[in-house]
N, CA, C and O of each residue as an XYZ file, in Angstrom:
896
protein
N      93.988     87.592   -186.113
C      92.613     88.035   -185.924
C      92.410     88.392   -184.479
O      92.910     87.744   -183.560
N      91.648     89.457   -184.321
C      91.404     89.936   -182.964
C      90.396     89.030   -182.292
O      89.266     88.859   -182.749
N      90.843     88.461   -181.196
C      89.968     87.526   -180.488
C      88.837     88.200   -179.782
O      87.901     87.572   -179.288
N      88.961     89.559   -179.749
C      87.908     90.293   -179.061
C      86.675     90.455   -179.922
O      85.611     90.830   -179.429
N      86.818     90.166   -181.248
C      85.677     90.282   -182.143
C      84.637     89.229   -181.788
O      84.966     88.110   -181.394
N      83.374     89.617   -181.939
C      82.300     88.671   -181.611
C      82.271     87.498   -182.566
O      82.654     87.642   -183.727
N      81.834     86.364   -182.117
C      81.730     85.150   -182.924
C      81.087     84.022   -182.135
O      80.896     84.141   -180.924
N      80.758     82.951   -182.795
C      80.118     81.813   -182.081
C      81.067     81.212   -181.056
O      82.252     81.003   -181.314
N      80.512     80.947   -179.904
C      81.301     80.361   -178.834
C      80.795     78.945   -178.577
O      79.610     78.756   -178.303
N      81.668     77.956   -178.662
C      81.265     76.554   -178.456
C      80.843     76.343   -177.017
O      81.548     76.728   -176.084
N      79.667     75.718   -176.845
C      79.171     75.415   -175.486
C      79.783     74.119   -174.994
O      79.970     73.171   -175.757
N      80.083     74.096   -173.745
C      80.662     72.907   -173.145
C      79.574     72.036   -172.502
O      78.657     72.541   -171.854
N      79.694     70.730   -172.696
C      78.744     69.786   -172.082
C      79.021     69.713   -170.591
O      80.160     69.550   -170.154
N      77.975     69.833   -169.846
C      78.123     69.766   -168.405
C      77.834     68.344   -167.925
O      76.903     67.697   -168.404
N      78.632     67.870   -166.987
C      78.423     66.548   -166.408
C      77.088     66.555   -165.656
O      76.833     67.439   -164.839
N      76.235     65.555   -165.943
C      74.934     65.539   -165.271
C      75.109     65.413   -163.772
O      75.972     64.680   -163.289
N      74.300     66.121   -163.066
C      74.326     66.098   -161.610
C      73.307     65.099   -161.089
O      72.303     64.819   -161.743
N      73.579     64.557   -159.887
C      72.617     63.646   -159.265
C      71.297     64.345   -158.988
O      70.270     63.698   -158.782
N      71.331     65.621   -158.986
C      70.109     66.373   -158.749
C      69.328     66.655   -160.034
O      68.242     67.234   -159.997
N      69.880     66.249   -161.143
C      69.200     66.448   -162.423
C      67.941     65.590   -162.459
O      68.057     64.367   -162.380
N      66.759     66.155   -162.573
C      65.520     65.362   -162.552
C      65.440     64.364   -163.690
O      64.828     63.307   -163.537
N      66.046     64.676   -164.830
C      66.008     63.732   -165.947
C      66.761     62.456   -165.617
O      66.331     61.362   -165.984
N      67.893     62.597   -164.919
C      68.673     61.429   -164.518
C      67.891     60.580   -163.518
O      67.900     59.351   -163.601
N      67.219     61.228   -162.582
C      66.455     60.497   -161.579
C      65.287     59.746   -162.217
O      64.983     58.613   -161.846
N      64.643     60.396   -163.177
C      63.537     59.736   -163.877
C      64.034     58.512   -164.643
O      63.388     57.464   -164.643
N      65.198     58.655   -165.302
C      65.754     57.523   -166.040
C      66.092     56.352   -165.131
O      65.802     55.198   -165.446
N      66.716     56.670   -163.984
C      67.050     55.603   -163.029
C      65.779     54.925   -162.526
O      65.733     53.705   -162.371
N      64.740     55.739   -162.271
C      63.475     55.174   -161.797
C      62.844     54.247   -162.818
O      62.315     53.197   -162.453
N      62.889     54.619   -164.104
C      62.320     53.769   -165.156
C      63.066     52.456   -165.273
O      62.457     51.397   -165.428
N      64.409     52.527   -165.199
C      65.207     51.297   -165.283
C      64.900     50.378   -164.099
O      64.715     49.173   -164.272
N      64.848     50.955   -162.896
C      64.570     50.149   -161.711
C      63.178     49.529   -161.776
O      62.990     48.380   -161.379
N      62.192     50.297   -162.284
C      60.832     49.772   -162.402
C      60.778     48.624   -163.397
O      60.087     47.630   -163.172
N      61.511     48.762   -164.503
C      61.532     47.697   -165.512
C      62.145     46.420   -164.955
O      61.635     45.323   -165.183
N      63.250     46.572   -164.217
C      63.897     45.404   -163.612
C      62.966     44.731   -162.599
O      62.845     43.506   -162.578
N      62.307     45.544   -161.756
C      61.409     44.994   -160.747
C      60.230     44.289   -161.391
O      59.829     43.208   -160.958
N      59.668     44.911   -162.441
C      58.533     44.295   -163.124
C      58.929     42.988   -163.783
O      58.190     42.005   -163.729
N      60.102     42.980   -164.408
C      60.567     41.741   -165.031
C      60.779     40.643   -164.019
O      60.420     39.493   -164.272
N      61.359     40.971   -162.868
C      61.571     39.975   -161.823
C      60.249     39.439   -161.296
O      60.109     38.245   -161.030
N      59.273     40.345   -161.147
C      57.954     39.915   -160.650
C      57.274     38.982   -161.641
O      56.674     37.984   -161.243
N      57.363     39.301   -162.928
C      56.740     38.443   -163.939
C      57.379     37.063   -163.969
O      56.684     36.055   -164.092
N      58.703     37.018   -163.856
C      59.393     35.728   -163.845
C      58.996     34.914   -162.611
O      58.733     33.715   -162.706
N      58.955     35.580   -161.457
C      58.582     34.887   -160.223
C      57.149     34.382   -160.281
O      56.855     33.269   -159.845
N      56.250     35.220   -160.830
C      54.849     34.819   -160.929
C      54.685     33.628   -161.864
O      53.881     32.731   -161.610
N      55.458     33.631   -162.949
C      55.361     32.519   -163.897
C      55.875     31.220   -163.299
O      55.416     30.140   -163.670
N      56.828     31.317   -162.373
C      57.420     30.124   -161.781
C      56.742     29.721   -160.469
O      57.069     28.673   -159.912
N      55.804     30.530   -159.964
C      55.169     30.245   -158.678
C      54.266     29.018   -158.793
O      53.561     28.862   -159.790
N      54.280     28.163   -157.802
C      53.445     26.979   -157.776
C      52.618     26.950   -156.493
O      52.943     27.602   -155.501
N      51.542     26.174   -156.549
C      50.654     26.015   -155.406
C      50.573     24.537   -155.062
O      50.419     23.699   -155.951
N      50.674     24.212   -153.785
C      50.553     22.820   -153.352
C      49.086     22.443   -153.203
O      48.382     23.013   -152.370
N      48.618     21.487   -154.000
C      47.227     21.032   -153.936
C      47.211     19.513   -153.799
O      48.173     18.828   -154.147
N      46.091     19.005   -153.282
C      45.951     17.566   -153.100
C      45.565     16.893   -154.419
O      44.778     17.417   -155.207
N      46.152     15.710   -154.625
C      45.872     14.878   -155.791
C      45.476     13.488   -155.286
O      46.078     12.964   -154.348
N      44.462     12.902   -155.916
C      44.007     11.576   -155.506
C      45.077     10.532   -155.811
O      45.520     10.396   -156.952
N      45.485      9.797   -154.778
C      46.469      8.730   -154.972
C      45.860      7.560   -155.738
O      46.549      6.871   -156.490
N      44.568      7.347   -155.539
C      43.792      6.331   -156.245
C      42.387      6.883   -156.442
O      42.083      7.985   -155.985
N      41.525      6.121   -157.123
C      40.168      6.593   -157.367
C      39.391      6.713   -156.059
O      39.342      5.776   -155.262
N      38.785      7.880   -155.851
C      37.949      8.122   -154.685
C      36.490      8.004   -155.113
O      36.120      8.482   -156.185
N      35.664      7.376   -154.290
C      34.269      7.160   -154.655
C      33.359      7.842   -153.634
O      33.759      8.049   -152.488
N      32.134      8.193   -154.043
C      31.211      8.870   -153.123
C      30.965      8.064   -151.862
O      30.809      6.843   -151.905
N      30.933      8.764   -150.741
C      30.703      8.129   -149.452
C      31.951      7.656   -148.758
O      31.897      7.263   -147.593
N      33.081      7.684   -149.445
C      34.332      7.219   -148.852
C      34.935      8.296   -147.960
O      35.053      9.454   -148.359
N      35.319      7.898   -146.740
C      36.004      8.836   -145.847
C      37.381      9.153   -146.430
O      38.110      8.252   -146.844
N      37.723     10.420   -146.459
C      38.946     10.868   -147.115
C      39.925     11.408   -146.081
O      39.587     12.270   -145.270
N      41.134     10.887   -146.130
C      42.231     11.362   -145.292
C      43.462     11.576   -146.143
O      43.460     11.290   -147.341
N      44.502     12.076   -145.528
C      45.713     12.379   -146.291
C      46.410     11.125   -146.815
O      47.260     11.224   -147.701
N      46.065      9.934   -146.281
C      46.704      8.725   -146.785
C      46.206      8.358   -148.184
O      46.869      7.601   -148.893
N      45.046      8.882   -148.590
C      44.555      8.620   -149.945
C      44.998      9.693   -150.935
O      44.645      9.648   -152.113
N      45.775     10.656   -150.444
C      46.131     11.800   -151.272
C      47.635     12.014   -151.294
O      48.362     11.538   -150.422
N      48.079     12.730   -152.294
C      49.459     13.202   -152.363
C      49.412     14.692   -152.663
O      48.409     15.205   -153.160
N      50.496     15.375   -152.360
C      50.578     16.817   -152.615
C      51.401     17.043   -153.881
O      52.506     16.520   -154.023
N      50.846     17.825   -154.786
C      51.551     18.171   -156.024
C      51.686     19.682   -156.117
O      50.764     20.423   -155.776
N      52.845     20.127   -156.584
C      53.085     21.545   -156.811
C      52.726     21.860   -158.259
O      53.389     21.389   -159.184
N      51.689     22.645   -158.453
C      51.207     22.951   -159.800
C      51.098     24.457   -159.983
O      50.980     25.205   -159.013
N      51.139     24.888   -161.226
C      51.014     26.309   -161.557
C      49.555     26.593   -161.875
O      49.019     26.086   -162.860
N      48.921     27.394   -161.054
C      47.511     27.743   -161.224
C      47.351     29.243   -161.029
O      48.004     29.849   -160.181
N      46.464     29.830   -161.835
C      46.153     31.228   -161.571
C      45.196     31.288   -160.379
O      44.621     30.263   -160.012
N      45.012     32.445   -159.773
C      44.192     32.539   -158.557
C      42.789     31.987   -158.732
O      42.257     31.365   -157.812
N      42.180     32.198   -159.888
C      40.827     31.690   -160.112
C      40.797     30.164   -160.114
O      39.877     29.557   -159.566
N      41.799     29.549   -160.727
C      41.856     28.089   -160.753
C      42.212     27.525   -159.387
O      41.643     26.517   -158.967
N      43.140     28.155   -158.694
C      43.594     27.644   -157.403
C      42.443     27.552   -156.412
O      42.433     26.659   -155.565
N      41.479     28.454   -156.503
C      40.355     28.429   -155.581
C      39.423     27.258   -155.776
O      38.572     27.000   -154.924
N      39.562     26.540   -156.883
C      38.676     25.409   -157.161
C      39.152     24.117   -156.518
O      38.386     23.157   -156.435
N      40.407     24.069   -156.058
C      40.976     22.819   -155.567
C      41.357     22.938   -154.094
O      41.490     24.034   -153.550
N      41.528     21.763   -153.463
C      41.849     21.710   -152.044
C      43.339     21.965   -151.874
O      44.164     21.140   -152.265
N      43.679     23.101   -151.294
C      45.084     23.454   -151.088
C      45.656     22.677   -149.911
O      44.989     22.497   -148.892
N      46.886     22.223   -150.057
C      47.515     21.416   -149.011
C      47.748     22.224   -147.745
O      47.692     21.676   -146.644
N      48.012     23.528   -147.886
C      48.267     24.337   -146.695
C      46.985     24.678   -145.936
O      47.043     25.095   -144.780
N      45.831     24.502   -146.578
C      44.541     24.727   -145.910
C      44.075     23.466   -145.194
O      43.521     23.534   -144.097
N      44.303     22.316   -145.822
C      43.921     21.049   -145.210
C      42.538     20.595   -145.628
O      41.826     21.298   -146.345
N      42.165     19.401   -145.168
C      40.893     18.792   -145.527
C      39.786     19.240   -144.579
O      40.052     19.606   -143.434
N      38.544     19.210   -145.059
C      37.427     19.491   -144.156
C      37.352     18.446   -143.041
O      37.841     17.327   -143.189
N      36.737     18.828   -141.936
C      36.568     17.893   -140.817
C      35.623     16.763   -141.249
O      34.573     17.012   -141.841
N      36.017     15.506   -140.940
C      35.217     14.329   -141.319
C      34.892     14.347   -142.809
O      33.745     14.138   -143.206
N      35.892     14.595   -143.616
C      35.677     14.730   -145.056
C      35.307     13.398   -145.698
O      35.885     12.359   -145.383
N      34.346     13.447   -146.592
C      33.974     12.303   -147.410
C      33.857     12.781   -148.849
O      33.669     13.970   -149.110
N      33.971     11.841   -149.777
C      33.846     12.181   -151.190
C      32.381     12.262   -151.579
O      31.583     11.398   -151.214
N      32.031     13.307   -152.325
C      30.668     13.453   -152.822
C      30.519     12.896   -154.227
O      29.408     12.586   -154.657
N      31.617     12.767   -154.939
C      31.578     12.232   -156.296
C      32.904     11.555   -156.588
O      33.849     11.640   -155.805
N      32.957     10.890   -157.713
C      34.175     10.169   -158.089
C      35.284     11.161   -158.435
O      35.078     12.111   -159.190
N      36.465     10.917   -157.864
C      37.666     11.665   -158.217
C      38.676     10.637   -158.725
O      39.124      9.776   -157.969
N      39.023     10.729   -159.976
C      39.883      9.728   -160.600
C      41.295      9.772   -160.036
O      41.756     10.801   -159.543
N      41.961      8.645   -160.121
C      43.352      8.565   -159.677
C      44.209      9.560   -160.460
O      44.151      9.609   -161.689
N      45.006     10.353   -159.733
C      45.853     11.349   -160.371
C      45.179     12.679   -160.632
O      45.812     13.601   -161.147
N      43.898     12.798   -160.285
C      43.158     14.041   -160.517
C      43.333     14.999   -159.337
O      43.375     14.576   -158.182
N      43.436     16.296   -159.644
C      43.421     17.291   -158.592
C      42.072     17.220   -157.873
O      41.033     17.084   -158.518
N      42.084     17.311   -156.542
C      40.851     17.147   -155.773
C      40.090     18.470   -155.739
O      40.563     19.431   -155.132
N      38.920     18.539   -156.381
C      38.131     19.779   -156.343
C      37.547     20.015   -154.949
O      37.252     19.065   -154.224
N      37.386     21.251   -154.593
C      36.805     21.593   -153.293
C      35.375     21.078   -153.181
O      34.961     20.639   -152.108
N      34.611     21.125   -154.282
C      33.216     20.711   -154.210
C      33.043     19.197   -154.269
O      31.915     18.705   -154.244
N      34.168     18.437   -154.349
C      34.073     16.982   -154.338
C      34.126     16.420   -152.924
O      33.912     15.223   -152.732
N      34.408     17.259   -151.933
C      34.489     16.825   -150.542
C      33.470     17.580   -149.704
O      33.153     18.739   -149.970
N      32.962     16.892   -148.681
C      32.011     17.523   -147.765
C      31.967     16.711   -146.485
O      32.690     15.727   -146.329
N      31.104     17.139   -145.568
C      30.935     16.410   -144.318
C      30.053     15.176   -144.542
O      29.336     15.089   -145.539
N      30.114     14.235   -143.613
C      29.376     12.982   -143.741
C      27.886     13.213   -143.935
O      27.244     12.494   -144.701
N      27.333     14.193   -143.260
C      25.889     14.427   -143.309
C      25.401     14.797   -144.705
O      24.205     14.696   -144.980
N      26.302     15.224   -145.595
C      25.898     15.651   -146.933
C      25.855     14.508   -147.943
O      25.491     14.723   -149.099
N      26.218     13.309   -147.526
C      26.253     12.173   -148.450
C      24.905     11.468   -148.414
O      24.446     11.064   -147.345
N      24.265     11.315   -149.571
C      22.933     10.712   -149.626
C      22.920      9.348   -150.306
O      21.896      8.939   -150.855
N      24.044      8.642   -150.275
C      24.112      7.291   -150.824
C      24.607      6.326   -149.749
O      25.240      6.728   -148.773
N      24.303      5.037   -149.952
C      24.741      4.007   -149.027
C      25.318      2.837   -149.828
O      24.749      2.459   -150.852
N      26.445      2.253   -149.375
C      27.018      1.113   -150.095
C      26.204     -0.155   -149.868
O      25.858     -0.488   -148.734
N      25.905     -0.851   -150.945
C      25.134     -2.094   -150.874
C      25.901     -3.173   -151.635
O      26.192     -2.989   -152.816
N      26.237     -4.296   -150.992
C      26.938     -5.371   -151.704
C      25.951     -6.228   -152.501
O      24.910     -6.643   -151.991
N      26.302     -6.477   -153.748
C      25.474     -7.311   -154.619
C      26.307     -8.494   -155.070
O      27.310     -8.334   -155.766
N      25.884     -9.684   -154.668
C      26.585    -10.911   -155.053
C      26.049    -11.385   -156.399
O      24.840    -11.531   -156.582
N      26.958    -11.623   -157.334
C      26.568    -11.955   -158.706
C      26.820    -13.436   -159.000
O      27.837    -14.000   -158.596
N      25.883    -14.043   -159.703
C      26.067    -15.434   -160.123
C      26.964    -15.529   -161.351
O      27.616    -16.552   -161.564
N      27.003    -14.485   -162.150
C      27.857    -14.468   -163.335
C      28.862    -13.328   -163.213
O      28.582    -12.307   -162.586
N      30.011    -13.507   -163.806
C      31.075    -12.511   -163.723
C      30.676    -11.243   -164.476
O      30.234    -11.327   -165.622
N      30.823    -10.078   -163.861
C      30.482     -8.831   -164.560
C      31.528     -8.485   -165.607
O      32.563     -9.143   -165.711
N      31.249     -7.464   -166.365
C      32.196     -7.002   -167.378
C      33.511     -6.590   -166.722
O      33.532     -6.144   -165.575
N      34.597     -6.743   -167.459
C      35.920     -6.430   -166.914
C      36.039     -4.959   -166.520
O      36.839     -4.606   -165.654
N      35.240     -4.108   -167.158
C      35.312     -2.690   -166.854
C      34.616     -2.285   -165.575
O      34.680     -1.122   -165.178
N      33.947     -3.229   -164.918
C      33.279     -2.921   -163.654
C      34.346     -2.863   -162.565
O      34.769     -3.891   -162.038
N      34.764     -1.676   -162.247
C      35.803     -1.433   -161.247
C      35.361     -0.261   -160.385
O      34.363      0.395   -160.682
N      36.104     -0.003   -159.322
C      35.791      1.132   -158.456
C      35.779      2.421   -159.267
O      36.731      2.725   -159.985
N      34.687      3.176   -159.145
C      34.559      4.428   -159.876
C      33.740      4.343   -161.137
O      33.307      5.373   -161.652
N      33.507      3.129   -161.663
C      32.691      3.000   -162.862
C      31.211      3.110   -162.504
O      30.847      3.055   -161.329
N      30.371      3.263   -163.506
C      28.926      3.378   -163.307
C      28.230      2.133   -163.853
O      28.608      1.595   -164.893
N      27.205      1.693   -163.128
C      26.467      0.496   -163.544
C      24.975      0.729   -163.376
O      24.539      1.548   -162.567
N      24.197     -0.020   -164.170
C      22.763     -0.121   -163.962
C      22.498     -1.429   -163.215
O      23.134     -2.445   -163.498
N      21.576     -1.407   -162.277
C      21.269     -2.588   -161.476
C      19.899     -3.139   -161.894
O      18.898     -2.424   -161.930
N      19.900     -4.429   -162.206
C      18.684     -5.097   -162.651
C      18.332     -6.238   -161.696
O      19.211     -6.879   -161.120
N      17.036     -6.475   -161.543
C      16.535     -7.638   -160.801
C      15.963     -8.623   -161.812
O      15.112     -8.276   -162.631
N      16.450     -9.863   -161.739
C      15.990    -10.915   -162.655
C      15.207    -11.929   -161.837
O      15.804    -12.668   -161.054
N      13.893    -11.989   -161.992
C      13.109    -12.946   -161.209
C      13.387    -14.375   -161.659
O      13.844    -14.594   -162.781
N      13.117    -15.346   -160.795
C      13.334    -16.741   -161.194
C      12.411    -17.129   -162.340
O      11.286    -16.642   -162.445
N      12.904    -18.007   -163.188
C      12.089    -18.473   -164.296
C      10.949    -19.338   -163.767
O      11.183    -20.214   -162.935
N       9.713    -19.109   -164.235
C       8.592    -19.922   -163.741
C       8.713    -21.367   -164.210
O       9.225    -21.651   -165.292
N       8.236    -22.249   -163.382
C       8.226    -23.665   -163.762
C       7.171    -23.901   -164.814
O       6.329    -23.038   -165.065
N       7.211    -25.075   -165.436
C       6.215    -25.417   -166.462
C       4.824    -25.414   -165.864
O       3.881    -24.957   -166.511
N       4.667    -25.920   -164.625
C       3.375    -25.936   -163.974
C       2.906    -24.508   -163.697
O       1.743    -24.164   -163.907
N       3.860    -23.674   -163.211
C       3.501    -22.295   -162.905
C       3.119    -21.523   -164.140
O       2.278    -20.626   -164.082
N       3.735    -21.866   -165.271
C       3.440    -21.147   -166.507
C       2.038    -21.401   -166.984
O       1.483    -20.585   -167.719
N       1.435    -22.525   -166.584
C       0.087    -22.863   -167.030
C      -0.959    -22.457   -166.025
O      -2.151    -22.648   -166.264
N      -0.537    -21.892   -164.889
C      -1.498    -21.531   -163.852
C      -2.228    -20.235   -164.149
O      -3.160    -19.883   -163.427
N      -1.832    -19.514   -165.191
C      -2.532    -18.294   -165.565
C      -2.201    -17.145   -164.651
O      -1.057    -16.696   -164.585
N      -3.225    -16.659   -163.934
C      -3.078    -15.447   -163.137
C      -2.109    -15.624   -161.988
O      -1.555    -14.637   -161.504
N      -1.885    -16.840   -161.536
C      -1.008    -17.066   -160.398
C       0.451    -17.002   -160.749
O       1.286    -16.951   -159.845
N       0.801    -17.001   -162.013
C       2.203    -16.989   -162.421
C       2.798    -15.589   -162.257
O       2.137    -14.595   -162.556
N       4.070    -15.509   -161.775
C       4.752    -14.236   -161.606
C       5.465    -13.853   -162.892
O       5.815    -14.711   -163.702
N       5.675    -12.572   -163.068
C       6.359    -12.105   -164.268
C       7.817    -12.556   -164.231
O       8.459    -12.536   -163.181
N       8.325    -12.959   -165.382
C       9.730    -13.359   -165.483
C      10.556    -12.304   -166.197
O      11.687    -12.565   -166.607
N       9.989    -11.108   -166.345
C      10.675    -10.030   -167.046
C      11.627     -9.303   -166.102
O      11.198     -8.865   -165.035
N      12.914     -9.157   -166.460
C      13.846     -8.403   -165.608
C      13.373     -6.964   -165.427
O      12.752     -6.382   -166.317
N      13.679     -6.403   -164.263
C      13.263     -5.039   -163.945
C      14.481     -4.182   -163.620
O      15.369     -4.600   -162.877
N      14.508     -2.982   -164.185
C      15.579     -2.039   -163.895
C      15.296     -1.377   -162.551
O      14.260     -0.734   -162.378
N      16.220     -1.535   -161.595
C      16.032     -0.988   -160.255
C      16.637      0.394   -160.096
O      16.034      1.260   -159.461
N      17.801      0.616   -160.652
C      18.484      1.903   -160.510
C      19.493      2.051   -161.637
O      20.069      1.070   -162.106
N      19.696      3.289   -162.062
C      20.605      3.578   -163.165
C      21.811      4.384   -162.697
O      21.736      5.180   -161.762
N      22.909      4.149   -163.374
C      24.137      4.940   -163.219
C      24.571      5.053   -161.754
O      24.831      6.143   -161.244
N      24.641      3.901   -161.102
C      25.137      3.859   -159.730
C      26.662      3.722   -159.755
O      27.223      3.034   -160.607
N      27.305      4.378   -158.822
C      28.762      4.326   -158.740
C      29.207      3.061   -158.027
O      28.654      2.687   -156.993
N      30.208      2.412   -158.591
C      30.793      1.223   -157.966
C      31.842      1.683   -156.956
O      32.784      2.399   -157.295
N      31.653      1.251   -155.699
C      32.603      1.620   -154.655
C      33.737      0.619   -154.541
O      34.872      0.994   -154.244
N      33.438     -0.651   -154.775
C      34.444     -1.699   -154.607
C      33.990     -2.944   -155.349
O      32.792     -3.201   -155.469
N      34.938     -3.707   -155.842
C      34.649     -4.987   -156.482
C      35.527     -6.048   -155.835
O      36.753     -5.944   -155.847
N      34.893     -7.063   -155.272
C      35.624     -8.167   -154.642
C      35.452     -9.398   -155.508
O      34.399    -10.035   -155.509
N      36.500     -9.721   -156.241
C      36.470    -10.906   -157.104
C      37.156    -12.066   -156.384
O      38.174    -11.864   -155.722
N      36.610    -13.282   -156.506
C      37.228    -14.431   -155.824
C      38.605    -14.718   -156.395
O      38.844    -14.547   -157.590
N      39.502    -15.154   -155.532
C      40.856    -15.472   -155.970
C      41.349    -16.697   -155.213
O      40.758    -17.117   -154.218
N      42.438    -17.254   -155.708
C      43.027    -18.412   -155.044
C      42.079    -19.589   -155.036
O      41.456    -19.893   -156.053
N      41.962    -20.260   -153.891
C      41.119    -21.453   -153.772
C      39.641    -21.117   -153.869
O      38.819    -22.011   -154.075
N      39.282    -19.827   -153.722
C      37.882    -19.428   -153.792
C      37.465    -19.044   -155.208
O      36.297    -18.735   -155.443
N      38.401    -19.058   -156.152
C      38.089    -18.625   -157.505
C      37.095    -19.554   -158.172
O      36.238    -19.098   -158.930
N      37.193    -20.862   -157.903
C      36.291    -21.836   -158.507
C      34.998    -21.849   -157.703
O      34.986    -22.173   -156.516
N      33.918    -21.491   -158.374
C      32.623    -21.506   -157.701
C      32.348    -20.293   -156.849
O      31.243    -20.154   -156.323
N      33.327    -19.399   -156.691
C      33.104    -18.202   -155.883
C      32.338    -17.152   -156.660
O      32.257    -17.207   -157.887
N      31.788    -16.214   -155.951
C      31.000    -15.161   -156.571
C      31.697    -13.810   -156.422
O      32.325    -13.508   -155.407
N      31.560    -13.030   -157.461
C      32.043    -11.656   -157.394
C      31.000    -10.804   -156.674
O      29.803    -10.902   -156.941
N      31.477     -9.975   -155.765
C      30.582     -9.081   -155.021
C      30.916     -7.649   -155.436
O      32.049     -7.188   -155.292
N      29.899     -6.960   -155.955
C      30.063     -5.580   -156.387
C      29.350     -4.684   -155.368
O      28.147     -4.817   -155.140
N      30.111     -3.776   -154.763
C      29.531     -2.832   -153.806
C      29.160     -1.570   -154.574
O      30.026     -0.867   -155.094
N      27.866     -1.295   -154.637
C      27.380     -0.122   -155.355
C      26.830      0.893   -154.366
O      26.348      0.537   -153.290
N      26.910      2.152   -154.744
C      26.416      3.232   -153.893
C      24.997      3.582   -154.335
O      24.783      4.153   -155.404
N      24.033      3.226   -153.483
C      22.626      3.363   -153.824
C      22.055      4.609   -153.148
O      22.211      4.778   -151.938
N      21.395      5.483   -153.914
C      20.724      6.631   -153.273
C      19.699      6.152   -152.253
O      19.077      5.105   -152.434
N      19.526      6.910   -151.195
C      18.643      6.499   -150.116
C      17.229      6.227   -150.620
O      16.577      5.295   -150.151
N      16.753      7.023   -151.561
C      15.374      6.835   -152.032
C      15.209      5.526   -152.813
O      14.092      5.023   -152.934
N      16.310      4.966   -153.346
C      16.216      3.732   -154.120
C      16.515      2.491   -153.287
O      16.425      1.375   -153.799
N      16.868      2.661   -152.020
C      17.224      1.519   -151.175
C      16.089      0.501   -151.020
O      16.361     -0.695   -151.127
N      14.831      0.903   -150.775
C      13.781     -0.103   -150.588
C      13.669     -1.090   -151.748
O      13.574     -2.297   -151.525
N      13.679     -0.591   -152.975
C      13.562     -1.480   -154.126
C      14.752     -2.405   -154.273
O      14.583     -3.586   -154.578
N      15.962     -1.884   -154.060
C      17.170     -2.708   -154.205
C      17.228     -3.770   -153.115
O      17.545     -4.924   -153.401
N      16.931     -3.406   -151.888
C      16.984     -4.369   -150.782
C      15.900     -5.428   -150.925
O      16.122     -6.594   -150.597
N      14.728     -5.029   -151.414
C      13.658     -6.011   -151.630
C      14.064     -7.029   -152.687
O      13.782     -8.220   -152.552
N      14.728     -6.559   -153.738
C      15.166     -7.476   -154.795
C      16.251     -8.414   -154.280
O      16.301     -9.580   -154.670
N      17.124     -7.908   -153.401
C      18.183     -8.757   -152.853
C      17.609     -9.884   -151.983
O      18.201    -10.959   -151.892
N      16.483     -9.643   -151.359
C      15.899    -10.660   -150.475
C      14.940    -11.593   -151.198
O      14.394    -12.509   -150.583
N      14.726    -11.377   -152.489
C      13.804    -12.221   -153.251
C      14.524    -13.466   -153.756
O      15.713    -13.667   -153.507
N      13.774    -14.289   -154.466
C      14.325    -15.549   -154.989
C      15.078    -15.361   -156.305
O      15.727    -16.290   -156.786
N      14.997    -14.189   -156.877
C      15.648    -13.983   -158.163
C      17.131    -13.687   -158.017
O      17.726    -13.903   -156.961
N      17.709    -13.191   -159.090
C      19.135    -12.838   -159.094
C      19.285    -11.359   -159.445
O      18.343    -10.710   -159.900
N      20.477    -10.855   -159.225
C      20.800     -9.458   -159.517
C      21.890     -9.395   -160.574
O      22.788    -10.235   -160.622
N      21.790     -8.394   -161.407
C      22.801     -8.168   -162.431
C      23.208     -6.691   -162.416
O      22.378     -5.804   -162.220
N      24.491     -6.455   -162.626
C      24.983     -5.088   -162.799
C      25.522     -4.968   -164.217
O      26.345     -5.774   -164.650
N      25.054     -3.963   -164.927
C      25.430     -3.762   -166.313
C      26.256     -2.478   -166.407
O      25.810     -1.407   -165.994
N      27.452     -2.602   -166.953
C      28.352     -1.462   -167.071
C      27.788     -0.406   -168.008
O      27.331     -0.710   -169.109
N      27.829      0.846   -167.548
C      27.464      1.967   -168.426
C      28.642      2.223   -169.368
O      29.737      2.526   -168.894
N      28.457      2.112   -170.671
C      29.576      2.265   -171.616
C      30.326      3.575   -171.414
O      29.737      4.635   -171.200
N      31.647      3.458   -171.489
C      32.501      4.633   -171.383
C      32.884      5.017   -169.982
O      33.583      6.013   -169.798
N      32.451      4.258   -168.961
C      32.767      4.613   -167.583
C      33.660      3.593   -166.897
O      34.049      3.797   -165.747
N      33.991      2.510   -167.566
C      34.750      1.438   -166.924
C      36.227      1.682   -166.904
O      36.725      2.657   -167.467
N      36.945      0.758   -166.228
C      38.384      0.869   -166.122
C      39.087      0.253   -167.295
O      40.317      0.265   -167.354
């Protein structure tokens, strides 16, 4: 057969050139996928150092790094802004504004300067042992129990004082509990330090100086 006759001619595949835009686009897509995957993995594994309460922190307590530990936790940016970052540090003259439980991440709004604290610790000596759940960080109601009137006083009519207990303050935070131990356990008194709002101080202090007794009643669900 004459090879000069016309007929289909097989096309040869050409080796792609580095200048081929399709090749460059493909390389770019692969590189972008690898970079994106690496970024996602890194973001998923990224942690933030935040402060965690080593023990229960109570309102009015001065806060330093000795009461805290640093934990590396995974938080998204919105969550991370809610807590005290270790690389930022604590506010100057930081005090606790509310209870922060042991092991809890320290929220930024739980700390402030001393001037922002509107409670004062008041020690209350108890004649009877409080509930076992009365511990630092729990909430209590404070009652004043007047002395029982004598038989003579009970018959005096208008001159007799009321013997009805009075509620002085509700849901006060317990800052500290000092229970007697050792040789002082027999006959010793438990002293509960409660954080009293400034506006309630006159009533609480007046009751402490009276002849009656004081009682602290645990708010259910808040004890240790």
